[in-house]
N, C-alpha and C positions, 0 to 999 in steps of 0.2 A: 501494501500498499505507502503510493507515495503524502504527501503532503503540498501538496501542488496547492497555489491559488490560481482563482483566478486573474487573476489582478495583483498589482503592482502592488495598488491601494488597499490594499484590502493585507497580502502583506505587510503593511508596515502599519497603518492602525492595532492587529496582530500583534508585531511583533517592537513594533518604531522605538517604545521605551525604550529595550530592552540597549537600548548600541542613541541614546541620549548626551552620554558623554564624548562620545567618539563622534556626533556626528554637531558641537562641539569647537570641537578640535578641528575639526577638517575647515570648520567656516574661519578659527583663526590663519590654521597654516594659509589659508587660501591671500588670504587677505594678507596676512605679512609679504608676504610671494604677488602679489595683484602691487600693494604696496614700493617695496623694493625697485618691481619691475618701469612705473612711477617715473620711480628717482629714476633711474637709468638713461628713457628719455627724455626725461628735463636736463639729464645730464649732455646726451647726447644735442638734443634743441641750445644750449648752454657751450658747446662745441670743445665738450666735455674728452667729448670720445664714443658716451652711452655710455662710460667705466662705471660699473657697480661695486658701491662699497660694504662694507658690515654696522647689520648697527647699533 
């Protein structure tokens, strides 16, 4: 017997609470990566070659 659900929404509704901390960590990591990328583009536009610097 398989435990497949008919839609992803059903699976998330049933099991999403188990992964809340993981989702929060993923959002923070993505936010940090986007901030670094934006910083790199700003440096490139200012003539710094788009070098990313450590935060």
